[in-house]
The first five atom37 places (N, CA, C, CB, O) and aatype in JSON, in Angstrom:
{
  "aatype": [12, 2, 11, 4, 19, 7, 16, 16, 6, 0, 0, 15, 10, 10, 7, 9, 15, 15, 1, 1, 10, 1, 5, 10, 10, 6, 11, 7, 1, 19, 1, 7, 0, 18, 11, 15, 7, 11, 13, 17, 9, 9, 14, 10, 13, 2, 8, 10, 14, 5, 9, 16, 11, 7, 2, 1, 7, 14, 11, 7, 11, 17, 1, 16, 15, 1, 14, 14, 0, 10, 0, 11, 9, 2, 19, 2, 1, 2, 8],
  "atom_mask": [
    [1, 1, 1, 1, 1],
    [1, 1, 1, 1, 1],
    [1, 1, 1, 1, 1],
    [1, 1, 1, 1, 1],
    [1, 1, 1, 1, 1],
    [1, 1, 1, 0, 1],
    [1, 1, 1, 1, 1],
    [1, 1, 1, 1, 1],
    [1, 1, 1, 1, 1],
    [1, 1, 1, 1, 1],
    [1, 1, 1, 1, 1],
    [1, 1, 1, 1, 1],
    [1, 1, 1, 1, 1],
    [1, 1, 1, 1, 1],
    [1, 1, 1, 0, 1],
    [1, 1, 1, 1, 1],
    [1, 1, 1, 1, 1],
    [1, 1, 1, 1, 1],
    [1, 1, 1, 1, 1],
    [1, 1, 1, 1, 1],
    [1, 1, 1, 1, 1],
    [1, 1, 1, 1, 1],
    [1, 1, 1, 1, 1],
    [1, 1, 1, 1, 1],
    [1, 1, 1, 1, 1],
    [1, 1, 1, 1, 1],
    [1, 1, 1, 1, 1],
    [1, 1, 1, 0, 1],
    [1, 1, 1, 1, 1],
    [1, 1, 1, 1, 1],
    [1, 1, 1, 1, 1],
    [1, 1, 1, 0, 1],
    [1, 1, 1, 1, 1],
    [1, 1, 1, 1, 1],
    [1, 1, 1, 1, 1],
    [1, 1, 1, 1, 1],
    [1, 1, 1, 0, 1],
    [1, 1, 1, 1, 1],
    [1, 1, 1, 1, 1],
    [1, 1, 1, 1, 1],
    [1, 1, 1, 1, 1],
    [1, 1, 1, 1, 1],
    [1, 1, 1, 1, 1],
    [1, 1, 1, 1, 1],
    [1, 1, 1, 1, 1],
    [1, 1, 1, 1, 1],
    [1, 1, 1, 1, 1],
    [1, 1, 1, 1, 1],
    [1, 1, 1, 1, 1],
    [1, 1, 1, 1, 1],
    [1, 1, 1, 1, 1],
    [1, 1, 1, 1, 1],
    [1, 1, 1, 1, 1],
    [1, 1, 1, 0, 1],
    [1, 1, 1, 1, 1],
    [1, 1, 1, 1, 1],
    [1, 1, 1, 0, 1],
    [1, 1, 1, 1, 1],
    [1, 1, 1, 1, 1],
    [1, 1, 1, 0, 1],
    [1, 1, 1, 1, 1],
    [1, 1, 1, 1, 1],
    [1, 1, 1, 1, 1],
    [1, 1, 1, 1, 1],
    [1, 1, 1, 1, 1],
    [1, 1, 1, 1, 1],
    [1, 1, 1, 1, 1],
    [1, 1, 1, 1, 1],
    [1, 1, 1, 1, 1],
    [1, 1, 1, 1, 1],
    [1, 1, 1, 1, 1],
    [1, 1, 1, 1, 1],
    [1, 1, 1, 1, 1],
    [1, 1, 1, 1, 1],
    [1, 1, 1, 1, 1],
    [1, 1, 1, 1, 1],
    [1, 1, 1, 1, 1],
    [1, 1, 1, 1, 1],
    [1, 1, 1, 1, 1]
  ],
  "atom_positions": [
    [[29.92, 101.42, 98.78], [30.43, 100.49, 97.91], [30.61, 100.69, 96.62], [29.81, 99.56, 97.95], [29.73, 101.32, 96.03]],
    [[31.42, 100.36, 96.1], [31.76, 100.63, 94.56], [30.6, 99.66, 93.69], [33.59, 100.1, 94.17], [30.19, 98.56, 94.05]],
    [[30.34, 100.17, 92.84], [29.4, 99.5, 91.51], [30.77, 98.64, 90.76], [28.51, 101.04, 90.15], [31.95, 98.96, 90.61]],
    [[29.79, 97.07, 90.29], [30.86, 96.05, 90.07], [30.39, 96.15, 88.43], [30.74, 94.34, 91.06], [29.3, 96.72, 88.37]],
    [[30.76, 95.86, 87.44], [30.6, 95.78, 86.15], [31.19, 94.12, 85.64], [31.4, 97.12, 85.51], [31.99, 93.56, 86.39]],
    [[30.8, 93.5, 84.52], [31.37, 92.39, 83.89], [32.43, 93.02, 83.02], [0.0, 0.0, 0.0], [32.72, 94.21, 83.11]],
    [[33.04, 92.14, 82.15], [34.02, 92.35, 81.19], [33.78, 93.24, 79.91], [34.36, 91.13, 80.81], [34.63, 94.02, 79.45]],
    [[32.4, 93.01, 79.33], [32.01, 93.52, 78.15], [31.44, 94.71, 78.32], [31.23, 92.72, 77.48], [31.23, 95.36, 77.29]],
    [[31.02, 95.32, 79.68], [30.35, 96.46, 79.96], [31.79, 97.36, 80.33], [29.1, 96.25, 81.23], [31.82, 98.55, 80.01]],
    [[32.92, 96.75, 80.99], [34.0, 97.36, 81.27], [34.57, 97.96, 80.12], [34.82, 96.56, 81.88], [34.72, 99.16, 79.93]],
    [[34.95, 96.74, 79.16], [35.57, 97.23, 77.75], [35.23, 98.51, 77.12], [35.24, 96.31, 76.73], [35.92, 99.36, 76.57]],
    [[33.73, 98.42, 77.4], [32.8, 99.66, 76.48], [33.13, 100.83, 77.04], [31.07, 99.61, 76.52], [33.36, 101.84, 76.38]],
    [[33.18, 100.73, 78.71], [33.55, 101.8, 79.25], [34.62, 102.56, 78.91], [33.63, 101.59, 80.25], [34.72, 103.79, 78.82]],
    [[35.73, 101.36, 78.67], [37.32, 102.06, 78.6], [37.54, 102.26, 76.99], [38.75, 100.85, 79.34], [38.56, 102.66, 76.42]],
    [[36.41, 101.91, 76.47], [36.66, 101.85, 74.81], [37.86, 100.97, 74.22], [0.0, 0.0, 0.0], [38.35, 101.45, 73.2]],
    [[38.24, 100.17, 74.52], [38.76, 98.95, 74.09], [37.87, 97.76, 74.01], [39.79, 98.64, 74.88], [36.79, 97.72, 74.59]],
    [[38.38, 96.72, 73.21], [37.96, 95.15, 73.07], [37.54, 94.58, 74.36], [39.18, 94.22, 72.54], [37.99, 95.01, 75.42]],
    [[36.75, 93.7, 74.29], [36.65, 92.81, 75.59], [37.84, 91.92, 75.57], [35.27, 91.88, 75.67], [38.5, 91.72, 76.59]],
    [[38.12, 91.42, 74.51], [39.18, 90.58, 74.32], [40.51, 91.18, 74.98], [39.33, 90.33, 72.82], [41.23, 90.56, 75.76]],
    [[40.73, 92.67, 74.49], [41.97, 93.14, 75.07], [41.78, 93.1, 76.79], [42.3, 94.73, 74.44], [42.62, 92.59, 77.53]],
    [[40.68, 93.66, 77.21], [40.66, 93.76, 78.75], [40.77, 92.3, 79.36], [39.23, 94.49, 79.28], [41.33, 92.16, 80.45]],
    [[40.14, 91.0, 78.53], [40.62, 90.09, 79.36], [42.16, 89.66, 79.19], [39.76, 89.02, 79.23], [42.65, 88.84, 79.97]],
    [[42.93, 90.24, 78.11], [44.1, 90.29, 78.55], [45.28, 90.7, 79.52], [44.2, 90.46, 78.03], [46.34, 90.19, 79.9]],
    [[44.25, 92.43, 79.87], [44.81, 93.16, 81.07], [44.24, 91.98, 82.16], [44.14, 94.96, 81.31], [45.2, 91.28, 82.46]],
    [[43.58, 91.74, 82.53], [42.8, 91.22, 83.85], [43.62, 90.07, 84.0], [41.06, 90.86, 83.76], [44.01, 89.93, 85.16]],
    [[44.17, 88.85, 82.89], [45.0, 87.97, 83.1], [46.28, 88.48, 83.52], [45.05, 87.23, 82.09], [46.76, 87.75, 84.39]],
    [[46.9, 89.29, 83.29], [48.59, 89.85, 84.03], [48.07, 90.97, 84.77], [50.08, 90.53, 82.77], [48.78, 91.98, 84.82]],
    [[46.82, 90.99, 85.44], [46.63, 91.59, 86.76], [46.46, 93.08, 86.79], [0.0, 0.0, 0.0], [46.22, 93.68, 87.84]],
    [[46.57, 93.56, 85.85], [46.55, 95.27, 85.43], [45.43, 95.77, 85.71], [46.75, 95.7, 83.93], [45.4, 96.99, 85.62]],
    [[44.08, 95.07, 86.16], [42.96, 95.73, 86.61], [42.7, 95.53, 87.91], [41.91, 95.44, 85.93], [42.28, 94.51, 88.46]],
    [[43.07, 96.96, 88.51], [42.65, 97.12, 90.14], [41.3, 96.57, 90.4], [42.58, 98.71, 90.65], [40.26, 96.8, 89.79]],
    [[41.55, 95.68, 91.59], [40.19, 95.28, 92.37], [39.81, 94.3, 91.8], [0.0, 0.0, 0.0], [39.07, 93.69, 92.57]],
    [[39.97, 93.57, 90.44], [39.17, 92.84, 89.52], [39.55, 91.41, 90.01], [39.49, 93.17, 87.89], [40.71, 91.04, 90.17]],
    [[38.36, 90.61, 90.27], [38.49, 88.84, 90.46], [37.59, 88.03, 89.82], [38.29, 88.32, 91.9], [36.46, 88.42, 89.55]],
    [[38.04, 86.78, 89.5], [37.18, 86.04, 89.1], [36.43, 85.39, 90.22], [37.74, 85.24, 88.27], [36.83, 85.03, 91.33]],
    [[35.02, 85.32, 89.58], [34.15, 84.35, 90.36], [33.68, 83.48, 89.32], [32.94, 85.0, 91.2], [33.06, 83.8, 88.3]],
    [[34.1, 82.17, 89.78], [33.31, 81.01, 88.89], [34.45, 81.33, 87.54], [0.0, 0.0, 0.0], [35.67, 81.45, 87.58]],
    [[33.74, 81.39, 86.68], [34.36, 81.56, 85.06], [33.86, 83.08, 84.66], [33.59, 80.21, 83.76], [33.77, 83.22, 83.44]],
    [[33.49, 84.29, 85.47], [33.19, 85.17, 85.47], [33.9, 86.35, 86.0], [32.37, 84.95, 85.75], [33.85, 86.17, 87.22]],
    [[34.61, 87.59, 85.74], [35.51, 88.56, 85.84], [34.21, 89.56, 86.89], [36.18, 89.21, 84.06], [33.03, 89.74, 86.57]],
    [[34.81, 89.99, 87.99], [34.09, 90.99, 88.59], [34.71, 92.12, 88.72], [33.65, 90.69, 89.7], [35.5, 92.08, 89.66]],
    [[34.68, 93.48, 87.94], [35.58, 94.39, 87.91], [34.93, 95.56, 89.05], [35.82, 94.87, 86.3], [33.7, 95.58, 89.14]],
    [[35.33, 96.04, 89.5], [35.05, 97.55, 90.21], [35.24, 98.57, 89.6], [35.74, 97.89, 91.28], [35.92, 98.49, 88.58]],
    [[34.79, 99.68, 89.96], [34.59, 100.62, 89.19], [35.2, 101.72, 90.26], [33.07, 100.72, 88.64], [34.89, 101.66, 91.45]],
    [[35.87, 102.48, 89.88], [36.17, 104.04, 90.4], [36.02, 105.06, 89.62], [37.44, 104.29, 90.79], [36.31, 105.19, 88.43]],
    [[35.34, 106.09, 90.69], [34.94, 107.11, 89.25], [34.2, 106.88, 87.88], [36.14, 107.52, 88.67], [34.28, 107.48, 86.81]],
    [[33.36, 105.71, 88.32], [32.33, 105.67, 86.89], [33.68, 104.5, 86.45], [31.98, 107.66, 85.59], [33.09, 103.43, 86.3]],
    [[34.89, 104.33, 86.24], [35.56, 103.35, 85.48], [36.28, 102.82, 85.76], [35.94, 103.51, 84.69], [36.83, 103.4, 86.7]],
    [[36.91, 101.59, 85.45], [37.79, 100.49, 85.89], [38.98, 100.8, 85.9], [37.72, 99.38, 85.22], [39.43, 101.29, 84.86]],
    [[39.88, 100.64, 87.07], [41.21, 101.46, 86.76], [42.49, 100.26, 86.28], [41.72, 102.44, 88.38], [42.84, 99.17, 86.75]],
    [[42.88, 100.96, 85.31], [44.09, 100.02, 84.67], [45.34, 100.67, 85.08], [44.08, 99.89, 82.94], [45.46, 101.88, 84.87]],
    [[46.49, 99.85, 85.75], [47.38, 100.09, 86.12], [48.44, 100.01, 84.66], [47.5, 99.3, 87.32], [48.15, 99.4, 83.64]],
    [[49.53, 100.68, 84.87], [50.73, 101.21, 84.1], [51.36, 99.53, 83.77], [51.93, 102.49, 85.2], [51.13, 98.69, 84.65]],
    [[52.09, 99.11, 82.59], [52.27, 97.7, 82.31], [53.81, 98.08, 82.03], [0.0, 0.0, 0.0], [54.06, 99.27, 81.84]],
    [[54.69, 97.27, 82.0], [56.09, 97.49, 82.2], [56.47, 97.02, 80.23], [56.88, 96.22, 83.82], [56.21, 95.98, 79.63]],
    [[57.12, 98.21, 79.78], [57.73, 97.92, 78.39], [58.56, 97.03, 78.02], [58.29, 98.76, 77.98], [58.64, 96.63, 76.86]],
    [[59.35, 96.58, 79.06], [60.54, 95.93, 78.48], [61.58, 96.62, 78.53], [0.0, 0.0, 0.0], [61.63, 97.81, 78.84]],
    [[62.92, 95.57, 78.07], [63.97, 96.23, 78.05], [64.05, 97.24, 76.89], [64.97, 95.35, 78.08], [63.14, 97.2, 76.06]],
    [[65.1, 98.18, 76.76], [65.11, 99.06, 75.66], [65.86, 98.07, 74.54], [65.93, 100.56, 76.03], [66.68, 97.18, 74.76]],
    [[65.41, 98.44, 73.47], [66.04, 97.52, 72.05], [67.39, 97.96, 71.96], [0.0, 0.0, 0.0], [67.76, 98.96, 72.57]],
    [[68.25, 97.2, 71.15], [69.87, 97.02, 71.19], [70.0, 97.79, 70.0], [70.61, 95.38, 71.13], [71.17, 97.96, 69.66]],
    [[68.9, 98.44, 69.08], [69.28, 99.13, 68.19], [69.14, 100.64, 68.39], [68.71, 98.68, 67.19], [69.42, 101.46, 67.51]],
    [[68.72, 100.91, 69.52], [68.85, 102.1, 70.04], [70.14, 102.54, 70.63], [67.94, 102.2, 70.89], [70.2, 103.75, 70.85]],
    [[71.11, 101.89, 70.92], [72.4, 102.15, 71.27], [73.19, 102.74, 69.95], [73.02, 100.84, 71.86], [72.99, 102.29, 68.82]],
    [[74.09, 103.76, 70.21], [74.68, 104.12, 68.98], [76.25, 103.37, 68.89], [74.72, 105.84, 68.93], [77.03, 103.25, 69.83]],
    [[76.44, 103.01, 67.78], [78.08, 102.18, 67.65], [79.34, 103.49, 67.78], [78.3, 101.21, 65.65], [79.38, 104.69, 67.53]],
    [[80.24, 102.47, 68.31], [81.49, 103.39, 68.53], [81.63, 104.04, 66.87], [83.1, 102.35, 69.15], [81.04, 103.53, 65.92]],
    [[82.43, 105.1, 66.78], [82.51, 105.47, 65.35], [84.04, 104.46, 64.57], [82.75, 107.47, 65.35], [85.03, 104.31, 65.28]],
    [[84.04, 104.07, 63.61], [84.76, 103.24, 62.99], [86.06, 104.1, 62.62], [83.98, 102.62, 61.85], [86.16, 105.33, 62.67]],
    [[86.99, 103.2, 62.27], [88.28, 104.0, 62.39], [88.36, 104.39, 60.81], [89.73, 103.05, 63.06], [88.08, 103.59, 59.91]],
    [[88.71, 105.51, 60.65], [88.95, 105.95, 59.17], [90.21, 105.0, 58.58], [89.38, 107.71, 59.1], [91.13, 104.64, 59.31]],
    [[90.13, 104.68, 57.3], [91.32, 104.08, 56.43], [91.57, 104.85, 55.13], [91.01, 102.54, 56.02], [90.82, 104.99, 54.16]],
    [[92.66, 105.26, 55.31], [92.87, 105.97, 54.19], [93.9, 105.35, 53.18], [93.26, 107.25, 54.6], [94.9, 104.76, 53.58]],
    [[93.66, 105.47, 52.1], [94.27, 104.36, 51.09], [94.72, 105.39, 50.09], [93.12, 103.08, 50.39], [93.99, 106.13, 49.45]],
    [[96.19, 105.32, 50.06], [97.03, 106.31, 49.15], [97.39, 105.28, 47.94], [98.56, 107.03, 50.01], [97.87, 104.15, 48.06]],
    [[97.06, 105.94, 46.79], [97.35, 105.42, 45.37], [98.74, 105.91, 45.24], [96.34, 105.99, 44.14], [99.12, 107.07, 45.39]],
    [[99.52, 104.76, 44.89], [101.49, 105.15, 44.71], [101.45, 104.59, 43.4], [102.98, 104.16, 45.95], [102.54, 104.34, 42.87]],
    [[100.65, 104.41, 42.91], [100.8, 104.18, 41.09], [101.1, 105.44, 39.87], [99.22, 103.58, 40.55], [101.56, 105.42, 38.73]],
    [[100.52, 106.64, 40.89], [100.47, 107.8, 39.94], [101.91, 108.45, 40.42], [98.98, 108.89, 40.14], [102.32, 109.49, 39.9]]
  ]
}
């Protein structure tokens, strides 16, 4: 059976803060983790908790290129 740890120990194994780990737990991104009362039980796989990749959301509109503007040529007829 896999060894299980709490949030503080799992966070130190991953090299992240315990607050960030709790955010990942709330989003369901830690594989096999469950809550027992008010404590999180986090299983270890190969001596580390397993975090799944998250969705980064839609691409920003600023990344799309604009269509080229029509060039206007003003001719000075006063000369």
